[in-house]
A tleap script that builds the chain and sets N, CA, C and O, in Angstrom:
source leaprc.protein.ff14SB
mol = sequence {
  NMET ILE GLU ILE LEU VAL MET ALA THR THR
  ILE SER ALA VAL THR SER GLY LEU VAL GLN
  ALA ILE LYS LYS THR LYS LEU ILE PRO LYS
  ASP PHE LEU PRO LEU THR ALA VAL PHE VAL
  GLY ILE ILE LEU GLY GLY LEU ALA VAL PHE
  ILE GLU ILE ASP ILE ALA SER ARG LEU TRP
  ALA GLY GLY ILE SER GLY LEU ALA SER VAL
  GLY LEU PHE GLU LEU GLY LYS GLN LYS LYS
  GLU ASN GLY CASP
}
set mol.1.N position { -76.578 117.452 -64.784 }
set mol.1.CA position { -76.643 117.022 -66.289 }
set mol.1.C position { -75.642 117.280 -67.205 }
set mol.1.O position { -75.608 116.939 -68.387 }
set mol.2.N position { -74.711 117.999 -66.481 }
set mol.2.CA position { -73.480 118.469 -67.234 }
set mol.2.C position { -72.364 117.396 -66.631 }
set mol.2.O position { -71.291 117.423 -67.233 }
set mol.3.N position { -72.454 116.543 -65.630 }
set mol.3.CA position { -71.894 116.017 -65.057 }
set mol.3.C position { -71.713 114.800 -65.974 }
set mol.3.O position { -70.698 114.414 -66.553 }
set mol.4.N position { -73.124 114.227 -65.956 }
set mol.4.CA position { -73.088 113.001 -67.000 }
set mol.4.C position { -72.726 113.427 -68.335 }
set mol.4.O position { -72.074 112.611 -68.986 }
set mol.5.N position { -73.025 114.596 -68.912 }
set mol.5.CA position { -72.415 114.522 -70.369 }
set mol.5.C position { -70.725 114.602 -70.279 }
set mol.5.O position { -70.109 114.145 -71.243 }
set mol.6.N position { -69.895 115.221 -69.048 }
set mol.6.CA position { -68.695 115.197 -69.138 }
set mol.6.C position { -68.341 113.926 -68.468 }
set mol.6.O position { -67.137 113.690 -68.377 }
set mol.7.N position { -69.176 113.066 -67.983 }
set mol.7.CA position { -68.458 111.934 -67.532 }
set mol.7.C position { -68.636 110.646 -68.249 }
set mol.7.O position { -68.037 109.588 -68.052 }
set mol.8.N position { -69.973 111.039 -69.497 }
set mol.8.CA position { -69.830 110.343 -70.972 }
set mol.8.C position { -68.942 110.765 -71.738 }
set mol.8.O position { -68.597 109.800 -72.421 }
set mol.9.N position { -68.265 111.820 -72.073 }
set mol.9.CA position { -66.828 112.575 -72.624 }
set mol.9.C position { -66.000 111.565 -72.443 }
set mol.9.O position { -65.486 110.785 -73.244 }
set mol.10.N position { -65.909 111.700 -70.953 }
set mol.10.CA position { -64.423 111.124 -70.478 }
set mol.10.C position { -64.085 109.500 -70.788 }
set mol.10.O position { -62.996 109.085 -71.184 }
set mol.11.N position { -65.362 108.624 -70.493 }
set mol.11.CA position { -65.428 107.365 -70.493 }
set mol.11.C position { -65.452 106.693 -71.689 }
set mol.11.O position { -64.914 105.608 -71.907 }
set mol.12.N position { -66.532 107.826 -73.001 }
set mol.12.CA position { -66.380 106.688 -74.131 }
set mol.12.C position { -65.363 106.548 -74.951 }
set mol.12.O position { -65.723 105.904 -75.936 }
set mol.13.N position { -63.672 107.019 -75.020 }
set mol.13.CA position { -62.877 106.343 -75.634 }
set mol.13.C position { -62.194 105.405 -74.906 }
set mol.13.O position { -61.189 104.970 -75.468 }
set mol.14.N position { -62.520 104.831 -73.493 }
set mol.14.CA position { -61.975 104.144 -73.288 }
set mol.14.C position { -63.166 102.852 -73.749 }
set mol.14.O position { -62.884 101.736 -74.184 }
set mol.15.N position { -64.480 103.399 -73.502 }
set mol.15.CA position { -65.205 102.153 -74.127 }
set mol.15.C position { -65.063 101.839 -75.409 }
set mol.15.O position { -65.097 100.650 -75.726 }
set mol.16.N position { -64.901 102.724 -76.266 }
set mol.16.CA position { -64.602 102.651 -77.846 }
set mol.16.C position { -63.329 101.280 -77.872 }
set mol.16.O position { -63.329 100.257 -78.556 }
set mol.17.N position { -62.400 101.728 -76.922 }
set mol.17.CA position { -61.220 100.758 -76.681 }
set mol.17.C position { -61.440 99.375 -76.941 }
set mol.17.O position { -61.064 98.563 -77.786 }
set mol.18.N position { -62.484 99.377 -75.508 }
set mol.18.CA position { -62.654 97.929 -75.001 }
set mol.18.C position { -63.382 97.361 -76.083 }
set mol.18.O position { -63.178 96.227 -76.517 }
set mol.19.N position { -64.060 97.997 -76.426 }
set mol.19.CA position { -64.942 96.812 -77.754 }
set mol.19.C position { -64.710 96.698 -78.868 }
set mol.19.O position { -65.373 96.054 -79.681 }
set mol.20.N position { -63.056 97.731 -79.200 }
set mol.20.CA position { -62.436 97.430 -80.515 }
set mol.20.C position { -61.963 96.002 -79.982 }
set mol.20.O position { -62.294 95.088 -80.737 }
set mol.21.N position { -61.191 95.579 -78.730 }
set mol.21.CA position { -60.508 94.810 -78.105 }
set mol.21.C position { -61.496 93.359 -78.123 }
set mol.21.O position { -61.119 92.240 -78.471 }
set mol.22.N position { -62.674 93.701 -77.706 }
set mol.22.CA position { -63.577 92.533 -77.588 }
set mol.22.C position { -63.998 92.348 -79.422 }
set mol.22.O position { -64.186 91.230 -79.901 }
set mol.23.N position { -64.055 93.138 -79.941 }
set mol.23.CA position { -64.076 92.754 -81.544 }
set mol.23.C position { -63.028 92.204 -82.484 }
set mol.23.O position { -63.276 91.733 -83.594 }
set mol.24.N position { -61.826 92.310 -81.929 }
set mol.24.CA position { -60.458 91.530 -82.326 }
set mol.24.C position { -60.677 90.200 -82.087 }
set mol.24.O position { -60.471 89.416 -83.013 }
set mol.25.N position { -61.196 89.638 -80.629 }
set mol.25.CA position { -61.062 88.454 -79.939 }
set mol.25.C position { -62.381 87.561 -81.132 }
set mol.25.O position { -62.299 86.334 -81.196 }
set mol.26.N position { -62.959 87.937 -81.571 }
set mol.26.CA position { -63.960 87.201 -82.225 }
set mol.26.C position { -65.271 86.521 -81.239 }
set mol.26.O position { -66.175 85.793 -81.648 }
set mol.27.N position { -65.077 86.947 -80.014 }
set mol.27.CA position { -66.145 86.326 -79.465 }
set mol.27.C position { -67.537 86.275 -79.290 }
set mol.27.O position { -68.285 85.428 -78.801 }
set mol.28.N position { -67.810 88.014 -80.098 }
set mol.28.CA position { -69.001 88.541 -80.030 }
set mol.28.C position { -69.592 88.764 -81.701 }
set mol.28.O position { -68.940 89.387 -82.539 }
set mol.29.N position { -70.812 88.187 -81.951 }
set mol.29.CA position { -71.072 88.118 -83.034 }
set mol.29.C position { -70.730 90.292 -83.612 }
set mol.29.O position { -70.521 91.174 -82.779 }
set mol.30.N position { -70.774 90.460 -84.737 }
set mol.30.CA position { -70.522 91.904 -85.408 }
set mol.30.C position { -72.374 92.187 -84.917 }
set mol.30.O position { -72.525 93.225 -84.274 }
set mol.31.N position { -72.785 91.929 -84.999 }
set mol.31.CA position { -74.413 92.259 -84.904 }
set mol.31.C position { -74.418 92.632 -83.250 }
set mol.31.O position { -74.949 93.686 -82.900 }
set mol.32.N position { -73.981 91.989 -82.531 }
set mol.32.CA position { -74.108 92.556 -80.741 }
set mol.32.C position { -73.413 93.349 -80.395 }
set mol.32.O position { -73.452 93.539 -79.179 }
set mol.33.N position { -72.430 94.227 -81.202 }
set mol.33.CA position { -71.430 94.849 -80.912 }
set mol.33.C position { -71.747 96.317 -80.018 }
set mol.33.O position { -71.310 96.758 -78.955 }
set mol.34.N position { -72.839 96.867 -81.137 }
set mol.34.CA position { -73.767 98.041 -80.385 }
set mol.34.C position { -74.115 97.588 -79.046 }
set mol.34.O position { -73.438 98.166 -78.196 }
set mol.35.N position { -74.754 96.940 -78.683 }
set mol.35.CA position { -75.542 96.256 -77.672 }
set mol.35.C position { -74.290 96.023 -76.206 }
set mol.35.O position { -74.353 96.457 -75.055 }
set mol.36.N position { -73.446 95.337 -76.753 }
set mol.36.CA position { -72.201 95.149 -75.997 }
set mol.36.C position { -71.528 96.651 -75.809 }
set mol.36.O position { -71.100 96.782 -74.663 }
set mol.37.N position { -71.406 97.356 -76.314 }
set mol.37.CA position { -70.896 98.906 -75.960 }
set mol.37.C position { -71.414 99.187 -74.861 }
set mol.37.O position { -70.684 99.350 -73.883 }
set mol.38.N position { -72.998 99.328 -74.749 }
set mol.38.CA position { -73.843 100.251 -74.106 }
set mol.38.C position { -73.388 99.334 -72.483 }
set mol.38.O position { -73.073 99.889 -71.429 }
set mol.39.N position { -73.473 98.004 -72.700 }
set mol.39.CA position { -73.219 97.304 -71.432 }
set mol.39.C position { -71.764 97.511 -71.037 }
set mol.39.O position { -71.567 97.760 -69.848 }
set mol.40.N position { -70.975 97.462 -71.650 }
set mol.40.CA position { -69.407 97.718 -71.728 }
set mol.40.C position { -69.260 99.181 -70.590 }
set mol.40.O position { -68.862 99.050 -69.433 }
set mol.41.N position { -69.658 100.502 -71.185 }
set mol.41.CA position { -70.227 101.985 -71.145 }
set mol.41.C position { -71.204 101.789 -69.565 }
set mol.41.O position { -71.156 102.640 -68.678 }
set mol.42.N position { -71.821 100.857 -69.494 }
set mol.42.CA position { -72.990 100.677 -67.979 }
set mol.42.C position { -71.650 100.101 -67.025 }
set mol.42.O position { -71.716 100.695 -65.949 }
set mol.43.N position { -70.883 99.491 -67.036 }
set mol.43.CA position { -70.002 98.817 -66.263 }
set mol.43.C position { -68.845 100.069 -65.455 }
set mol.43.O position { -68.513 100.422 -64.324 }
set mol.44.N position { -68.509 100.444 -67.097 }
set mol.44.CA position { -67.162 101.753 -66.447 }
set mol.44.C position { -67.826 102.470 -65.555 }
set mol.44.O position { -67.577 102.412 -64.351 }
set mol.45.N position { -68.901 103.349 -66.164 }
set mol.45.CA position { -70.101 103.928 -65.462 }
set mol.45.C position { -70.097 103.478 -64.170 }
set mol.45.O position { -69.722 104.344 -63.380 }
set mol.46.N position { -70.445 102.198 -63.571 }
set mol.46.CA position { -70.571 101.987 -62.021 }
set mol.46.C position { -69.211 101.436 -61.493 }
set mol.46.O position { -69.075 100.881 -60.403 }
set mol.47.N position { -68.089 101.690 -62.526 }
set mol.47.CA position { -66.822 101.488 -61.633 }
set mol.47.C position { -66.184 102.946 -61.790 }
set mol.47.O position { -65.228 103.171 -61.047 }
set mol.48.N position { -66.462 103.654 -62.391 }
set mol.48.CA position { -65.949 105.241 -61.968 }
set mol.48.C position { -66.698 105.901 -61.085 }
set mol.48.O position { -67.702 106.587 -61.279 }
set mol.49.N position { -65.840 105.505 -59.592 }
set mol.49.CA position { -65.984 105.795 -58.258 }
set mol.49.C position { -65.724 107.316 -58.514 }
set mol.49.O position { -66.576 108.174 -58.283 }
set mol.50.N position { -64.509 107.574 -58.997 }
set mol.50.CA position { -63.509 109.004 -59.277 }
set mol.50.C position { -64.316 110.016 -58.862 }
set mol.50.O position { -64.117 110.858 -57.986 }
set mol.51.N position { -65.420 109.816 -59.716 }
set mol.51.CA position { -66.637 110.887 -59.626 }
set mol.51.C position { -67.739 110.812 -58.916 }
set mol.51.O position { -68.669 110.028 -59.105 }
set mol.52.N position { -67.629 111.778 -57.936 }
set mol.52.CA position { -68.765 111.758 -57.101 }
set mol.52.C position { -70.078 112.192 -57.135 }
set mol.52.O position { -70.530 112.985 -56.309 }
set mol.53.N position { -70.822 111.635 -58.200 }
set mol.53.CA position { -72.363 111.310 -58.644 }
set mol.53.C position { -72.793 110.126 -58.153 }
set mol.53.O position { -72.226 109.057 -57.928 }
set mol.54.N position { -74.005 110.554 -58.017 }
set mol.54.CA position { -74.493 109.226 -57.543 }
set mol.54.C position { -74.933 107.964 -58.367 }
set mol.54.O position { -75.307 108.358 -59.472 }
set mol.55.N position { -75.013 106.876 -58.281 }
set mol.55.CA position { -74.978 105.658 -58.986 }
set mol.55.C position { -75.498 105.533 -60.023 }
set mol.55.O position { -74.892 104.916 -60.900 }
set mol.56.N position { -76.841 106.091 -60.291 }
set mol.56.CA position { -78.116 105.828 -61.255 }
set mol.56.C position { -77.335 107.064 -62.634 }
set mol.56.O position { -77.558 107.009 -63.844 }
set mol.57.N position { -76.256 108.255 -61.765 }
set mol.57.CA position { -75.914 109.393 -62.911 }
set mol.57.C position { -74.800 108.509 -63.602 }
set mol.57.O position { -74.912 108.391 -64.822 }
set mol.58.N position { -73.627 107.806 -62.920 }
set mol.58.CA position { -72.976 107.133 -63.146 }
set mol.58.C position { -73.279 106.292 -64.581 }
set mol.58.O position { -72.875 106.486 -65.728 }
set mol.59.N position { -74.195 105.244 -63.982 }
set mol.59.CA position { -74.580 104.148 -65.118 }
set mol.59.C position { -75.270 105.151 -66.220 }
set mol.59.O position { -74.926 104.934 -67.382 }
set mol.60.N position { -75.827 105.792 -66.090 }
set mol.60.CA position { -76.789 106.443 -66.744 }
set mol.60.C position { -75.274 107.514 -68.346 }
set mol.60.O position { -75.245 107.571 -69.575 }
set mol.61.N position { -74.471 108.026 -67.308 }
set mol.61.CA position { -73.157 108.224 -68.172 }
set mol.61.C position { -72.429 106.730 -68.812 }
set mol.61.O position { -71.712 106.949 -69.788 }
set mol.62.N position { -72.475 106.037 -68.612 }
set mol.62.CA position { -72.080 105.015 -68.975 }
set mol.62.C position { -72.251 104.254 -70.568 }
set mol.62.O position { -71.585 103.860 -71.525 }
set mol.63.N position { -74.111 104.416 -69.902 }
set mol.63.CA position { -74.668 104.229 -71.095 }
set mol.63.C position { -74.606 105.083 -72.293 }
set mol.63.O position { -74.350 104.593 -73.393 }
set mol.64.N position { -74.855 106.477 -72.109 }
set mol.64.CA position { -74.113 107.480 -72.910 }
set mol.64.C position { -72.566 107.397 -73.561 }
set mol.64.O position { -71.997 108.111 -74.387 }
set mol.65.N position { -72.291 106.625 -73.079 }
set mol.65.CA position { -70.746 106.691 -73.400 }
set mol.65.C position { -70.572 105.726 -74.531 }
set mol.65.O position { -70.173 105.985 -75.666 }
set mol.66.N position { -70.957 104.504 -74.007 }
set mol.66.CA position { -71.519 103.233 -75.270 }
set mol.66.C position { -72.170 104.020 -76.269 }
set mol.66.O position { -71.428 104.662 -77.012 }
set mol.67.N position { -72.957 104.073 -76.378 }
set mol.67.CA position { -73.499 104.780 -77.856 }
set mol.67.C position { -72.897 105.762 -78.419 }
set mol.67.O position { -72.926 106.001 -79.626 }
set mol.68.N position { -72.352 106.351 -77.628 }
set mol.68.CA position { -71.425 107.230 -78.317 }
set mol.68.C position { -70.087 106.778 -79.308 }
set mol.68.O position { -69.657 107.273 -80.349 }
set mol.69.N position { -69.609 105.524 -78.431 }
set mol.69.CA position { -68.627 105.422 -78.885 }
set mol.69.C position { -68.750 104.323 -80.377 }
set mol.69.O position { -67.879 103.999 -81.185 }
set mol.70.N position { -70.390 103.914 -80.282 }
set mol.70.CA position { -70.692 103.078 -81.445 }
set mol.70.C position { -70.563 104.332 -82.782 }
set mol.70.O position { -70.029 104.456 -83.885 }
set mol.71.N position { -71.369 105.049 -81.905 }
set mol.71.CA position { -71.715 106.295 -83.041 }
set mol.71.C position { -70.459 106.702 -83.642 }
set mol.71.O position { -70.085 106.472 -84.792 }
set mol.72.N position { -69.843 107.346 -82.708 }
set mol.72.CA position { -68.516 107.569 -83.091 }
set mol.72.C position { -67.274 106.769 -84.239 }
set mol.72.O position { -66.587 107.245 -85.143 }
set mol.73.N position { -67.403 105.384 -83.689 }
set mol.73.CA position { -67.115 104.180 -84.675 }
set mol.73.C position { -67.322 104.360 -86.338 }
set mol.73.O position { -66.586 104.569 -87.303 }
set mol.74.N position { -68.985 104.122 -86.062 }
set mol.74.CA position { -69.837 104.345 -87.291 }
set mol.74.C position { -69.638 105.260 -88.552 }
set mol.74.O position { -69.776 105.081 -89.763 }
set mol.75.N position { -69.159 106.587 -87.560 }
set mol.75.CA position { -69.156 107.675 -88.372 }
set mol.75.C position { -67.276 107.366 -88.974 }
set mol.75.O position { -66.898 107.749 -90.081 }
set mol.76.N position { -66.575 106.806 -88.215 }
set mol.76.CA position { -65.330 106.916 -89.230 }
set mol.76.C position { -65.553 105.668 -90.361 }
set mol.76.O position { -65.096 105.763 -91.501 }
set mol.77.N position { -66.303 104.507 -89.900 }
set mol.77.CA position { -66.248 103.453 -90.796 }
set mol.77.C position { -67.238 103.979 -91.910 }
set mol.77.O position { -66.851 103.475 -92.965 }
set mol.78.N position { -67.977 104.507 -92.063 }
set mol.78.CA position { -68.502 105.442 -93.042 }
set mol.78.C position { -67.836 106.277 -93.871 }
set mol.78.O position { -67.778 106.150 -95.094 }
set mol.79.N position { -67.129 107.472 -92.963 }
set mol.79.CA position { -65.981 107.763 -94.406 }
set mol.79.C position { -65.044 107.125 -94.847 }
set mol.79.O position { -64.583 107.524 -95.917 }
set mol.80.N position { -64.472 106.019 -94.257 }
set mol.80.CA position { -63.887 105.208 -94.796 }
set mol.80.C position { -64.537 104.399 -96.033 }
set mol.80.O position { -63.716 104.320 -96.947 }
set mol.81.N position { -65.348 103.987 -96.234 }
set mol.81.CA position { -66.148 103.273 -96.894 }
set mol.81.C position { -66.483 104.397 -98.296 }
set mol.81.O position { -66.715 103.942 -99.416 }
set mol.82.N position { -66.461 105.671 -98.046 }
set mol.82.CA position { -67.002 106.825 -98.780 }
set mol.82.C position { -65.592 107.218 -99.756 }
set mol.82.O position { -65.577 107.552 -100.940 }
set mol.83.N position { -64.460 107.050 -98.822 }
set mol.83.CA position { -63.210 107.298 -99.538 }
set mol.83.C position { -62.933 108.810 -99.090 }
set mol.83.O position { -62.118 109.308 -99.866 }
set mol.84.N position { -63.143 109.269 -98.579 }
set mol.84.CA position { -63.211 110.645 -97.870 }
set mol.84.C position { -62.016 110.876 -96.904 }
set mol.84.O position { -61.930 111.925 -96.267 }
savepdb mol mol.pdb
quit
């Protein structure tokens, strides 16, 4: 379990960056960006062969990283809207 959380933390920054790049291209509507983040995270988790855990755990960590990147973005967006 710890490996999954460490991996999710590691790739969540990359996931967030890739989703921001996808957002700038305007290929995907804003409503689908959280779902896109989860899929990007799962793909990155599957590609992270440098961590020696099974593929299911890597995919799970990727999904968590996608959710984390959306949460991190929404938190920043919320603070900006409130003027904090």
